MARBA-51112 format. One line per 4 residues: number of its first residue (from 1); their letters; for each residue x, y, z of C-alpha. Coordinates in Angstrom, 2 decimals, always signed. Each point is the difference from the previous one (the first is absolute). Layout:
NUM	A	X Y Z; ...
This chain:
1	XXXX	-50.13 +44.59 -30.45; +2.41 -2.92 -0.31; -2.30 -2.11 +2.20; -3.04 +0.32 -2.28
5	XXXX	+1.14 -2.40 -2.72; -2.11 -3.00 -1.03; -3.31 +1.53 +1.09; -3.23 -2.02 -0.06
9	XXXX	-3.15 +2.17 -0.13; -2.93 -1.29 +2.05; -3.58 +0.51 -1.24; -3.42 -0.25 +1.62
13	XXXX	-1.50 -3.51 -0.07; -3.24 +1.29 -1.58; +1.63 +2.46 -2.43; +3.32 -0.98 -1.66
17	XXXX	+0.37 +3.50 -1.37; +0.01 +1.62 +3.47; +3.49 +0.23 +1.55; -0.08 -0.31 +3.84
21	XXXX	+3.71 -0.51 +0.82; +3.31 -1.49 -1.05; +2.78 -2.40 +1.10; +3.59 +0.98 -0.73
25	XXXX	+3.30 -1.84 -0.20; -1.43 -3.13 -1.66; -2.78 -0.27 +2.58; -3.35 -1.37 -1.26
29	XXXX	-3.56 +1.03 +0.73; -2.09 -2.39 +2.09; -3.04 -1.22 -1.91; -3.23 +1.65 +1.20
33	XXXX	+1.78 +2.24 +2.53; -1.50 +3.47 +0.61; +1.83 +1.02 +3.20; +3.00 +2.11 -1.04
37	XXXX	+1.85 -1.02 +3.22; -0.09 -3.72 -0.90; -0.11 +0.02 -3.78; +3.49 -1.25 -0.95
41	XXXX	+2.01 -3.25 +0.05; +3.55 +1.39 +0.35; +3.27 -1.57 -1.13; +2.69 -0.94 +2.54
45	XXXX	+1.77 +3.11 +1.25; -3.05 +2.25 -0.29; -3.06 +0.74 +2.09; -2.66 +2.66 +0.65
49	XXXX	-3.44 +0.63 -1.58; +1.49 +0.53 -3.49; +3.31 -1.89 +0.50; +1.89 +3.31 +0.19
53	XXXX	+1.88 -0.66 +3.28; +3.29 -1.86 -0.15; +0.32 -2.71 +2.66; +3.04 +0.23 +2.24
57	XXXX	+1.66 -3.40 -0.12; +0.60 -1.56 +3.46; +3.60 -0.55 +0.87; +0.83 -3.67 +0.42
61	XXXX	+0.67 -1.25 +3.61; +2.44 -2.89 -0.17; +0.77 -0.83 +3.63; -0.89 -3.63 +0.78
65	XXXX	-2.19 -0.20 +3.15; -0.51 -2.98 +2.34; -2.99 -1.17 +2.07; -2.66 +1.85 -2.02
69	XXXX	+1.75 +3.39 -0.04; -0.60 +2.54 -2.82; +2.74 +2.02 -1.74; -0.34 +3.76 +0.47
73	XXXX	+1.91 +3.15 -0.93; +1.41 +2.09 +2.82; +1.28 -0.98 +3.47; -1.43 -2.41 +2.58
77	XXXX	-1.52 +1.31 +3.23; +0.48 -2.70 +2.64; -2.10 +1.91 +2.54; +0.02 -1.42 +3.51
81	XXXX	+2.39 -2.77 -1.09; +2.78 +2.55 -0.35; -0.70 +1.20 +3.55; +0.38 -3.56 +1.28
85	XXXX	+3.75 +0.43 +0.35; +2.71 -2.43 +1.10; +0.95 -0.09 +3.67; +2.72 +2.63 -0.55
89	XXXX	-2.37 +2.40 -1.78; +1.22 -0.75 -3.53; -2.45 -0.52 -2.87; -0.82 -3.62 -0.88
93	XXXX	+2.70 -0.73 -2.64; -2.29 -1.13 -2.80; -2.24 +3.07 +0.47; +2.79 +2.50 -0.72
97	XXXX	-0.39 -0.36 -3.77; -3.20 +1.69 -1.20; +0.51 -0.42 -3.80; +2.22 -1.93 -2.37
101	XXXX	+1.93 +3.01 -1.32; -2.24 +0.21 -3.07; -2.87 +1.55 +1.95; -1.90 -3.27 +0.42
105	XXXX	-1.26 -1.90 +3.09; -2.59 -2.64 +0.83; -3.28 +0.78 +1.74; -0.49 -2.96 +2.36
109	XXXX	-3.09 -1.75 +1.40; -0.42 -0.07 +3.77; +2.47 -2.33 +1.69; +2.87 +0.67 -2.43
113	XXXX	+2.52 +2.81 -0.37; +3.36 +0.87 -1.56; +0.92 +1.38 -3.41; -1.46 -3.03 -1.82
117	XXXX	-2.37 -1.22 +2.79; +2.40 -2.84 +0.75; -0.10 +0.33 +3.81; -2.94 -1.17 +2.12
121	XXXX	-1.02 +1.69 +3.23; -2.45 -0.46 +2.89; -1.20 +2.89 +2.20; +0.14 -0.92 +3.71
125	XXXX	-1.25 +3.24 +1.50; -1.12 +3.32 -1.42; -0.36 +3.40 +1.69; -2.33 +2.34 -1.92
129	XXXX	+0.78 +3.71 -0.14; -2.42 +2.93 +0.17; -0.49 -0.11 -3.78; -1.06 -3.64 +0.16
133	XXXX	+3.26 -1.21 -1.57; +2.52 -2.13 +1.81; +2.24 +2.01 +2.31; +2.07 -2.95 +1.17
137	XXXX	+0.06 -3.76 -0.51; +1.84 -3.26 +0.56; +0.50 -1.98 -3.22; +1.52 -3.44 -0.59
141	XXXX	+1.50 -0.58 -3.45; +0.86 -3.02 -2.16; -2.29 -2.54 +1.67; +0.87 +1.06 +3.55
145	XXXX	-2.76 -0.73 +2.54; -1.21 +2.58 +2.53; +0.60 -1.08 +3.63; -1.10 +1.71 +3.21
149	XXXX	+0.55 -2.03 +3.16; -1.04 +2.82 +2.34; -3.62 +0.25 -1.12; +0.34 +3.81 -0.16
153	XXXX	-0.93 +0.48 -3.66; +0.10 +3.82 +0.25; +3.66 -0.01 +1.04; +2.25 +0.33 -3.04
157	XXXX	+3.04 -1.27 +1.93; -1.84 -3.22 +0.95; -0.17 -1.16 -3.61; +2.72 -1.96 -1.75
161	XXXX	+0.34 -1.95 -3.22; +0.70 -3.73 -0.14; +1.84 -0.56 -3.27; -1.05 -3.18 -1.82
165	XXXX	+3.09 -1.32 -1.75; +0.12 -2.81 -2.53; +3.50 -1.11 -0.94; -1.27 -2.11 -2.90
169	XXXX	-0.64 +3.06 -2.19; +2.44 +2.33 +1.74; -2.83 +2.25 +1.24; +1.92 +1.04 +3.10
173	XXXX	-0.76 +3.25 +1.80; +0.98 +1.63 +3.27; -0.40 +3.33 +1.77; -2.46 +1.77 +2.25
177	XXXX	-2.58 -0.25 -2.79; +1.57 -2.79 -2.10; +1.30 +2.67 -2.37; +3.52 -1.32 -0.75
181	XXXX	+0.57 -2.84 -2.46; +2.78 -2.57 +0.47; +3.27 +0.87 -1.69; +1.87 -3.13 +1.15
185	XXXX	-1.40 -3.44 +0.89; +1.92 -2.07 +2.57; +0.12 -3.79 -0.32; +1.33 -2.99 +1.91
189	XXXX	+2.99 -0.27 -2.30; -1.20 -3.40 -1.20; -0.29 -1.16 -3.59; -3.70 +0.84 -0.02
193	XXXX	+0.53 +3.62 +1.09; -2.62 -0.45 +2.71; -1.10 +3.53 +1.02; +0.18 +0.81 +3.71
197	XXXX	-0.23 +3.82 +0.01; +0.59 +3.21 -1.95; +1.37 +3.55 +0.12; -1.35 +3.26 -1.44
201	XXXX	+1.45 +3.38 -0.96; +3.15 -1.58 -1.48; +0.85 -1.87 +3.20; +1.95 -3.22 -0.60
205	XXXX	-0.36 -3.47 +1.54; +2.62 -1.20 +2.48; +1.09 -3.58 -0.74; -0.71 -2.62 +2.66
209	XXXX	-2.58 +2.02 +1.94; -3.36 -1.71 +0.49; -1.74 +2.59 +2.19; -1.53 +2.93 -1.83
213	XXXX	+1.20 +2.49 +2.60; +3.65 -0.93 -0.78; -0.45 -0.68 -3.70; +0.37 +3.41 -1.69
217	XXXX	+2.95 +2.38 -0.33; -1.69 +3.35 -0.65; +1.31 +2.72 -2.28; +0.52 +3.53 +1.30
221	XXXX	-3.07 +1.68 +1.43; -2.00 -3.18 +0.69; -0.49 -2.40 +2.94; -2.39 -2.72 +1.21
225	XXXX	-0.32 -3.74 -0.55; -0.67 +0.53 -3.73; +1.69 +3.47 -0.25; -3.52 +1.38 -0.19
229	XXXX	+0.39 +2.97 +2.38; +1.92 +3.24 -0.52; +2.90 +0.29 +2.42; -1.21 +0.95 +3.47
233	XXXX	-3.67 -0.89 -0.58; -0.08 -3.79 +0.53; -2.31 -1.01 +2.90; +1.71 -1.03 +3.22
237	XXXX	+0.51 -3.77 +0.10; -1.86 -1.74 +2.81; +2.11 -3.13 -0.61; -2.96 -2.37 +0.34
241	XXXX	+1.28 -3.21 -1.60; -2.23 -2.80 +1.29; -1.01 -2.53 -2.66; -3.79 +0.04 +0.42
245	XXXX	-2.16 -2.83 -1.31; -3.48 +0.02 -1.54; +0.20 +3.64 -1.20; +0.93 +1.36 +3.43
249	XXXX	+1.83 +3.36 +0.17; +3.02 +0.68 +2.21; -0.62 +2.78 +2.55; +1.76 +1.63 +2.93
253	XXXX	-1.59 -0.28 +3.44; -2.01 -2.71 +1.76; -2.55 -2.40 -1.52; -3.57 +0.29 +1.29
257	XXXX	-1.66 -3.40 -0.30; -3.36 +1.47 +1.10; -2.86 -2.44 +0.38; +2.30 -3.01 -0.39
261	XXXX	+1.51 +0.54 +3.46; -3.40 +0.46 +1.66; -1.53 -3.11 -1.59; +2.13 -2.26 +2.20
265	XXXX	+0.66 +1.67 +3.39; +0.51 -3.38 +1.69; +2.02 -1.69 -2.76; +3.55 +0.71 -1.15
269	XXXX	+0.41 +1.05 -3.65; +3.79 -0.37 -0.33; +0.44 +1.88 -3.26; -1.89 +3.06 +1.32
273	XXXX	+2.34 +0.53 +2.94; +2.64 +1.67 -2.20; -1.15 +3.44 -1.17; +3.22 +1.35 -1.60
277	XXXX	+3.61 -0.91 -0.70; +3.00 +1.32 +1.92; +0.24 +2.78 -2.63; -3.63 +1.00 +0.56
281	XXXX	-1.34 -1.54 -3.25; -3.23 -1.91 -0.59; -2.15 -0.98 -2.97; -3.38 +1.63 -0.48
285	XXXX	-2.19 -2.86 -1.24; -2.97 -0.26 -2.28; -3.25 -1.32 +1.45; +0.18 -3.76 +0.58
289	XXXX	+3.72 -0.05 +0.87; +1.90 +0.80 +3.19; +3.34 -0.41 +1.78; +3.15 +2.08 -0.05
293	XXXX	+0.55 -1.02 -3.67; -3.68 -0.55 -0.99; +0.68 -3.71 -0.37; -2.92 -1.34 +2.07
297	XXXX	-3.50 -0.36 -1.42; -3.09 +0.70 +2.10; -3.78 +0.18 -0.19; -2.26 +2.00 +2.32
301	XXXX	-2.90 -2.29 +0.95; -1.90 +2.55 +2.05; +0.59 +3.50 +1.36; -1.92 +2.23 +2.41
305	XXXX	+0.27 +3.79 -0.42; -0.61 +2.43 +2.85; -2.33 +3.03 -0.18; +2.63 +1.91 -1.99
309	XXXX	+0.36 -2.77 -2.58; +3.41 -1.11 +1.33; +0.41 -3.79 +0.27; +0.45 -1.02 +3.63
313	XXXX	-0.58 -3.75 -0.13; +0.07 -2.79 -2.55; +1.41 -3.33 -1.09; +2.62 -0.86 -2.64
317	XXXX	+1.48 -3.11 -1.62; +3.54 -0.17 -1.39; +1.97 -1.84 -2.70; -3.00 -0.66 -2.25
321	XXXX	-1.98 -1.85 +2.66; -3.79 +0.23 -0.24; -2.40 +1.81 +2.33; -2.49 -2.37 +1.67
325	XXXX	-3.14 +0.86 +2.01; -2.27 -2.95 +0.62; -2.26 +1.89 +2.42; -1.06 +2.47 -2.72
329	XXXX	+0.35 +2.81 +2.57; +2.39 +2.23 -1.93; +0.19 +2.64 +2.76; +1.36 -2.40 +2.64
333	XXXX	+3.80 -0.06 -0.02; +0.08 -3.31 +1.88; -2.10 -1.64 -2.74; +2.74 +0.48 -2.60
337	XXXX	+2.88 -2.36 -0.69; +2.50 -0.65 -2.80; +0.27 -3.17 -2.09; +3.76 -0.54 -0.35
341	XXXX	-0.32 -2.95 -2.38; +0.55 +2.20 -3.07; +2.46 +2.45 +1.54; +3.32 +0.35 -1.84
345	XXXX	+2.83 +2.46 -0.54; -0.82 +2.34 -2.91; -1.95 -2.54 -2.04; +2.58 -2.81 +0.11
349	XXXX	-1.03 -3.64 +0.39; +2.82 -1.60 +1.95; -1.22 +1.26 +3.42; -3.78 -0.10 -0.47
353	XXXX	-1.72 -0.77 +3.30; +3.18 +0.29 +2.09; -1.18 +2.96 +2.07; -1.53 +0.18 +3.47
357	XXXX	-1.36 +2.52 +2.49; -3.35 +1.71 +0.40; +0.76 +2.13 -3.06; +2.28 -2.51 -1.83
361	XXXX	+2.86 +2.36 +0.78; +2.63 -2.60 +0.95; +1.84 -1.81 -2.79; +1.35 -3.54 +0.52
365	XXXX	+3.60 -0.17 +1.20; +0.12 -3.82 -0.01; -2.01 -2.48 -2.09; -0.66 -3.38 +1.59
369	XXXX	+0.15 -3.11 -2.22; -0.76 -3.61 +0.65; +3.03 -2.28 -0.10; +0.61 -1.23 -3.54
373	XXXX	-2.50 +2.49 -1.48; +0.54 +3.26 -1.87; -3.36 +1.66 +0.73; -0.31 +2.08 +3.16
377	XXXX	-2.54 -1.09 +2.64; +0.27 +3.07 +2.20; +2.13 +3.04 +0.75; +1.27 +2.33 +2.72
381	XXXX	+0.38 +3.79 +0.05; +1.97 +2.56 +2.02; +3.11 -2.15 +0.14; -1.80 -3.11 +1.25
385	XXXX	+1.43 -3.35 -1.12; -1.66 -3.29 -0.95; +0.18 -2.89 +2.48; +1.25 -3.27 -1.49
389	XXXX	-2.68 -2.64 -0.44; -2.96 +2.27 +0.85; -2.92 -0.09 -2.44; -2.60 +1.97 +1.98
393	XXXX	+0.26 +3.76 -0.57; -1.21 +0.71 +3.55; +3.25 -1.40 +1.40; +2.29 +0.19 -3.03
397	XXXX	+1.94 +3.21 +0.76; +2.67 +0.80 +2.56; -0.47 +3.72 +0.69; +2.36 +2.56 +1.48
401	XXXX	-0.77 +1.51 +3.40; -1.73 +2.97 -1.63; -2.51 -2.02 -2.02; -2.61 -2.71 +0.48
405	XXXX	-2.79 -1.77 -1.90; -0.27 -2.79 -2.60; +2.18 +1.95 -2.47; +1.68 +2.30 +2.61
409	XXXX	-2.31 +2.72 -1.32; -1.13 +1.40 +3.38; +2.07 +2.21 +2.26; +0.86 -1.86 +3.21
413	XXXX	-2.93 +0.22 +2.38; -2.61 +0.85 -2.62; -1.05 -3.43 -1.34; -3.81 -0.43 +0.25
417	XXXX	-1.20 -1.80 +3.16; -2.37 -2.98 -0.32; -3.22 -0.19 +2.04; +1.07 -2.89 +2.23
421	XXXX	+3.61 +0.94 +0.68; +1.57 +2.97 +1.71; +3.36 -0.57 -1.60; +0.93 +1.37 -3.41
425	XXXX	-0.49 -2.66 -2.68; -0.02 +0.19 -3.78; -3.36 -0.25 -1.75; -0.88 -3.42 -1.41
429	XXXX	-2.60 +0.26 -2.78; -2.29 +2.97 +0.38; -1.78 +0.39 -3.39; -3.74 +0.66 +0.41
433	XXXX	-1.48 -2.80 -2.11; -3.74 -0.02 -0.77; -2.55 -2.60 -1.07; +1.68 -2.70 +2.10
437	XXXX	+3.53 +0.54 -1.31; +3.02 -0.86 +2.17; +3.25 +2.02 +0.05; +3.00 -1.93 -1.34
441	XXXX	+3.68 +0.70 -0.65; +1.26 +0.37 -3.57; -1.72 +0.84 -3.28; -3.41 -1.17 -1.19
445	XXXX	-0.33 -2.35 -2.97; -2.90 +1.01 -2.26; +1.15 -1.98 -3.03; -2.83 -2.58 +0.07
449	XXXX	-2.58 +2.79 -0.40; +1.86 +1.98 -2.67; -1.75 -0.60 -3.35; +2.48 -1.03 -2.70
453	XXXX	-1.80 +2.08 -2.62; +0.15 +3.31 +1.90; +2.64 +2.52 +1.15; +0.91 -0.25 +3.71
457	XXXX	-3.02 +0.60 +2.24; +0.60 +3.45 +1.59; -0.56 -1.12 +3.59; +2.38 -2.94 -0.48
461	XXXX	+2.92 +2.37 -0.60; +0.43 +0.66 +3.71; +1.01 -3.29 +1.62; +1.30 +1.14 +3.40
465	XXXX	+0.08 +2.81 +2.55; +3.08 +0.13 +2.23; +0.77 -3.57 -1.18; -3.46 -1.22 +1.07
469	XXXX	-3.31 -0.90 -1.66; -3.42 -1.39 +0.88; -0.77 -3.68 -0.59; -3.61 +0.10 -1.23
473	XXXX	-2.84 -2.53 +0.25; -1.53 -1.35 -3.21; -1.99 +2.68 -1.83; +2.21 +2.91 +1.07
477	XXXX	+3.33 +1.30 -1.30; +2.27 +3.06 +0.03; +2.65 +1.17 +2.44; -2.61 +0.48 +2.76
481	XXXX	-2.60 -2.48 -1.33; -2.11 +2.94 -1.12; -0.93 -1.24 -3.49; -2.73 -2.59 -0.52
485	XXXX	+0.23 -2.63 -2.76; -1.92 -2.95 -1.44; +1.57 -2.88 -1.93; -1.93 -0.90 -3.16
489	XXXX	-0.19 -3.67 -0.99; +1.81 -3.02 +1.40; +3.71 -0.60 -0.55; +1.65 -1.66 +3.04
493	XXXX	+3.82 +0.02 +0.20; +2.15 -2.93 +1.21; -0.82 +0.91 +3.62; -3.74 +0.13 -0.58
497	XXXX	-0.20 +3.82 +0.05; -2.46 +1.31 -2.55; +1.90 +2.41 -2.27; -3.07 +0.32 -2.23
501	XXXX	-0.23 +0.91 -3.65; -0.32 +3.73 +0.74; -0.51 +2.41 +2.90; -2.25 +3.01 +0.77
505	XXXX	+0.92 +2.70 +2.53; -1.77 +2.45 +2.30; -3.25 -1.92 +0.33; -0.61 -0.25 -3.74
509	XXXX	-1.67 -3.23 -1.13; +1.21 -2.71 -2.37; -1.89 -0.27 -3.32; +0.26 -2.84 -2.55
513	XXXX	-2.56 +0.03 -2.77; +1.64 -2.77 -2.07; -0.32 -2.69 +2.62; +3.67 -1.04 -0.41
517	XXXX	+1.27 +0.40 +3.58; +3.51 -1.23 -0.81; +0.70 +2.67 -2.63; +1.50 +3.16 +1.60
521	XXXX	-1.00 +2.09 -3.05; -3.66 -0.94 +0.54; -0.11 +1.70 +3.39; -0.65 +3.69 +0.65
525	XXXX	-0.85 +2.13 +3.05; -3.12 +2.09 +0.64; +1.41 +3.21 +1.55; -3.39 +1.65 +0.63
529	XXXX	-0.07 -1.17 +3.64; +3.74 +0.28 +0.64; +1.06 +2.16 +2.93; +2.86 +0.44 +2.46
533	XXXX	-0.16 -1.72 +3.38; -3.33 +1.27 +1.35; +1.32 +0.11 +3.58; +2.44 +2.72 -1.10
537	XXXX	-1.83 +2.06 -2.61; -3.73 -0.70 +0.50; -0.45 -0.86 -3.67; +0.57 +3.54 -1.33
541	XXXX	+1.82 -1.38 -3.06; -2.48 -2.73 -0.97; +0.13 -0.54 -3.77; +3.07 +2.20 -0.45
545	XXXX	+2.32 -2.82 -1.10; +1.21 -1.04 -3.44; +2.26 -2.55 -1.68; -0.53 -3.60 -0.99
549	XXXX	+0.24 -1.01 +3.67; -1.45 +3.25 +1.47; +3.48 +0.72 +1.36; +0.20 +3.72 -0.80
553	XXXX	-1.73 +2.52 +2.26; -1.20 +3.33 -1.42; +2.55 +2.82 +0.07; -2.55 +2.59 -1.19
557	XXXX	-3.82 -0.07 +0.21; -1.92 +1.77 -2.79; -3.18 +1.99 +0.79; -2.66 +1.38 -2.31
561	XXXX	-0.32 +3.77 -0.27; -1.83 +1.29 +3.07; -0.48 -3.51 +1.42; +1.41 -1.69 +3.10
565	XXXX	-0.39 -3.59 -1.27; +2.96 -1.41 -1.89; -0.51 -1.04 -3.62; +3.35 -1.70 -0.58
569	XXXX	+3.56 -0.31 +1.25; +3.64 -0.39 -1.03; +2.72 -2.19 +1.53; +3.83 -0.06 +0.00
573	XXXX	+0.35 +3.80 +0.29; -2.35 +0.65 -2.91; -2.11 +3.16 +0.30; -3.56 +0.86 -1.02
577	XXXX	-0.49 +2.22 -3.05; -2.36 +2.87 +0.71; -3.37 -0.17 -1.73; +0.38 -3.58 -1.31
581	XXXX	-2.79 -2.39 +1.03; +0.95 -3.11 -2.01; +2.23 -2.32 +2.04; +1.77 -1.22 -3.14
585	XXXX	+1.51 +3.46 -0.54; -0.29 +1.46 +3.50; +3.56 -0.63 +1.27; +3.28 +1.64 -0.89
589	XXXX	+2.40 -2.81 +0.87; +3.50 +0.26 +1.42; +2.88 -1.15 -2.25; +0.03 -3.79 -0.41
593	XXXX	-3.72 -0.51 +0.59; -3.11 -0.10 -2.18; -3.58 -1.34 +0.08; -3.33 +1.54 +1.11
597	XXXX	+1.24 +0.22 +3.62; +3.77 +0.03 -0.81; +0.08 -3.60 +1.19; +1.96 -1.49 -2.93
601	XXXX	+3.80 +0.11 +0.13; +1.88 +0.73 -3.26; +2.44 -2.58 -1.30; +3.64 +1.02 +0.35
605	XXXX	+2.19 -1.68 -2.63; +3.49 +1.48 +0.41; +2.46 -2.88 +0.72; +1.78 +0.72 +3.30
609	XXXX	+3.36 -1.46 +1.01; +1.56 -0.87 +3.35; -3.31 -0.41 +1.82; -1.46 +3.38 -1.09
613	XXXX	-3.76 +0.47 -0.24; -1.78 +1.63 -2.92; -1.92 +3.19 +0.86; -2.08 +2.49 -1.95
617	XXXX	+1.24 +3.59 -0.16; +3.46 +1.56 -0.09; +3.17 -1.04 +1.79; +1.03 +1.96 +3.10
621	XXXX	+3.78 +0.46 +0.15; -0.12 +2.71 +2.69; +2.27 -1.96 +2.38; +2.87 -0.08 -2.54
625	XXXX	-0.85 +2.99 -2.21; +2.75 +2.12 +1.58; +2.66 -2.29 -1.50; -0.88 +0.91 -3.62
629	XXXX	-0.03 -3.57 -1.33; -0.72 -0.38 -3.74; -2.92 -2.43 +0.28; -2.21 +2.24 +2.21
633	XXXX	-1.55 +1.50 -3.15; -1.64 -3.40 -0.69; -3.07 +0.43 +2.18; -2.57 -2.21 -1.76
637	XXXX	-0.70 -2.36 -2.88; -3.62 +0.21 -1.15; -0.65 +1.66 +3.38; +1.43 -3.00 +1.87
641	XXXX	+3.10 -0.42 +2.14; +1.48 -2.49 +2.45; +0.09 +0.43 +3.77; +3.44 -1.29 +1.04
645	XXXX	+1.57 -1.48 +3.10; +2.49 +2.36 +1.67; +3.01 -1.69 -1.65; -1.21 +0.67 -3.56
649	XXXX	-1.24 +2.94 -2.04; -0.85 +0.99 -3.59; -3.28 -0.15 -1.88; -0.01 -3.83 +0.05
653	XXXX	+2.18 -0.49 +3.14; +2.88 -1.28 -2.14; +2.64 +2.31 +1.52; +1.76 -1.21 +3.13
657	XXXX	+0.28 +2.73 +2.65; +2.23 +0.28 +3.06; -0.59 +2.84 +2.48; +3.06 +1.32 +1.79
661	XXXX	-0.50 +0.91 +3.67; -3.62 +1.20 +0.26; -0.16 +0.81 -3.73; +2.64 +2.76 +0.11
665	XXXX	+1.26 -1.54 -3.26; -1.20 -2.81 -2.27; +1.77 -2.48 -2.28; -1.76 -1.88 -2.81
669	XXXX	+0.48 -2.93 -2.40; +1.59 -2.18 +2.70; +2.68 +2.51 +0.97; +0.92 +0.31 +3.67
673	XXXX	+0.33 +2.92 +2.41; +3.52 +1.20 +0.83; +0.52 +2.20 +3.05; +2.36 +2.81 -1.01
677	XXXX	+0.12 +2.03 +3.22; -1.80 +2.89 +1.62; -0.78 +3.39 -1.46; +1.06 +3.28 +1.59
681	XXXX	-3.36 +0.11 +1.79; +0.48 -3.52 +1.39; -2.38 -1.87 -2.33; +0.97 -3.45 -1.21
685	XXXX	+0.83 -0.02 -3.72; -0.31 -2.95 -2.35; +0.95 -0.99 -3.51; -0.83 -3.08 -2.08
689	XXXX	+2.26 -2.88 -1.01; -1.02 -0.80 -3.60; +2.63 -2.68 -0.68; -2.36 -3.00 +0.06
693	XXXX	-3.19 +1.88 -0.84; -1.93 -0.68 -3.20; -3.28 +1.42 -1.27; -2.96 -2.16 -1.09
697	XXXX	+1.57 -0.41 -3.47; +3.25 -1.28 +1.52; +1.96 +3.14 -0.86; +2.67 +1.48 +2.28
701	XXXX	-0.95 +3.24 +1.73; +1.66 +3.12 +1.41; -0.90 +3.31 +1.64; -0.64 +1.38 +3.47
705	XXXX	-2.78 -2.57 +0.52; +1.20 -2.46 -2.70; -2.93 +1.25 -2.06; +1.62 +0.31 -3.44
709	XXXX	+0.33 -3.04 -2.27; +3.14 -0.50 -2.07; -0.30 +1.23 -3.59; +3.48 -1.06 -1.14
713	XXXX	+2.52 -2.60 +1.19; +3.75 +0.60 +0.01; +2.34 -2.95 -0.71; +3.63 -0.72 +0.76
717	XXXX	+2.15 +0.39 -3.13; +1.92 -3.21 +0.55; -2.87 -2.14 +1.28; -3.47 +0.75 -1.45
721	XX	-1.60 -2.11 +2.75; +1.14 +2.44 +2.69
């Protein structure tokens, strides 16, 4: 009866004298209510039809949860995660605690686990049991990435975790499933405490050790490079220590270069002759790279699979050279060749064009210069040497007995034979020029046709093939004289050659509606009749050109729904947007381009230093990213960056860069490479001499790469100037 105090009697809405119910414990009747199950507005702590039931107050749950977890009473059930044990069968350490001692835990969203949901995880493979729940699984924790090189996804033993470690925030993990956190971080011993490795499970760093495998002294019961394995469970070391480039992975066995060896059965590819080291190591390369260390770039121009889909024939170009097929018969191996004019080692600029051979596989071993000049006029490969006074590449090189040819690029006895001679002679000038063009040595000069108000004409970017070009008659231009042009207006130069006020390409016609023939801005080009050389393409692309000078050919042709006829087009790698019929909005342009056909180049305003060129987009530091330099986080300014020469780097090319022996080490800010000896595996090791180096602000620098600017200067007590 103690719960019936403060009663409010409820009456019928149409008869105030008729009692139909009551609300106890200070509850109040709802106006107009007649349903005795929903008649009362109860006070806090009470509920039920007449407020007679005391509410049980929820116990507070005070555990702080991360990553969207919810505090709960009881103990956590980690399910399959607890079955995903360490390599020695022990429970994952942070899954041993199921509550905080006060009977609380956090219920976690998918992808997170642990008492407070503080640990991330990624399932690699799951084996369902008969009840539909997981019976077994492979899990990677703490940002570890699932890796399976075998391709057998159903094999639990084929999976492993690649731990992603970031020293900047000390998120360092190791173990079969990235389950052990760093307990000691090892550094270079310098003033900046530069991290070079870490130990787990109370292992301690050994001073002076720079290789992770020698870096940790493990406490009792633990072993491994990071002390991440229980004693006796560490995987057997395969001792594969090759330094692989371009994301290659060191492996035991013999490299299989596959199609690359069959693309050149009659030509020597020197860097494919070595398939493993004396210790049986090689680097397994990503697509586009080859060689024992994955240091050589390649492109497959064409490949021919057999009935089983296995490639049996093909053609490849190396060192960044370009695939060329002027016959347009892509299935004919003999129709393919490589343009070596842009070939270089790993994107550098100092050796551009200094490669020879059918596949541009031979790098220059001697550069020939004209007396009193710095620029090279030719080069020799395969140990050939330049002859003094020679200026003609066909007779410039003195080759060893094993090699022959203009650059010593052919194996002895394999130089092409001319039609009128039985003896082996080097080729002279064999480019197939069209429209009356004549093959010439050297690079073409297109400058007199390059409009000053436009970005470089695309087909003017390629000025030579194997150090040759075609000298074209008036009205034709391009490397092979394949592009037609018309000069608009009269503007003779000092030699009487008409340079005109403007120019129209590809058969487009000059238009001037103002009548002022001397004003370049008054001229335009009618692209409606523009087409590629009709003798090559039979006019299939007529009208598919854009730009002020009709210089850009369509990269995508837009068709109406259900129609074969084209209704518009996009240039410069722009693509058609499905369902759009208005040319003004039809194209989705590539970065740096705009306009109805993507024919207008954006302005690029970032000031570049040391000969750098402004580009739209983000900076690519992939060639030096492994050195962890501080400025590599600066990837754009208003979505612009500078493309630098090989001796400079940074967003605006303001940072001087020296590469030490094939980029095994780099030094910046004017510092120089110092050879410090060979490593245990025989690799050359380098440091940087920072003594005379200064950054762009003139400050002294220090560090492994001289990357850190001085923040404080120390002075001699007796002489403040020292």
